[in-house]
C-alpha positions, -999 to +999 in steps of 0.1 A: +000+000+000+012+035-009+004+067+010+005+101-006-018+128-020-036+121-052-043+145-080-073+138-103-075+153-137-112+162-139-113+166-177-098+132-184-119+117-156-151+129-173-138+117-207-136+082-192-172+084-180-167+093-143-182+125-130-177+125-092-141+122-079-150+114-043-174+086-054-146+073-078-121+070-049-147+054-026-157+029-053-120+020-057-117+015-019-092+044-015-091+059+019-084+096+020-084+127+041-096+162+030-100+173-006-091+205-024-107+216-057-084+235-080-108+249-105-081+269-124-062+236-131-094+215-135-082+191-108-091+177-074-065+169-048-072+143-021-049+144+009-034+114+028-046+087+005-039+050+010-040+031-023-023+005-045-005+022-074-016-005-099-053+002-091-051+039-101-067+049-135-046+070-159-062+103-147-053+098-110-017+106-102+002+104-070+017+137-057+047+138-035+060+172-024+098+174-022+105+203+001+143+201-004+140+205-042+113+232-038+132+254-013+166+246-028 
C-alpha cells in the first residue's frame, strides 16, 4: 500500500465516463483525508490517500511534495 496525496485530472476523468471524484475513490476503496478543488487547473487533490499504485486509473496521479527541491 502506498500513501500520498492524489491529483485527479477532472477533464480526463469525465472523458472516461466518471463524474464524481469522491465517489470514484470510494468505489475503488481508496481511503483519503480532506480534498481540495483547484478549478483553475481542473483538478481535485485528495490528501493522505492510502492506495495501491496499480489500481489507479490514468487520470489519477500520486503527488509527493519534495520540500528540499522546492526550497533549494
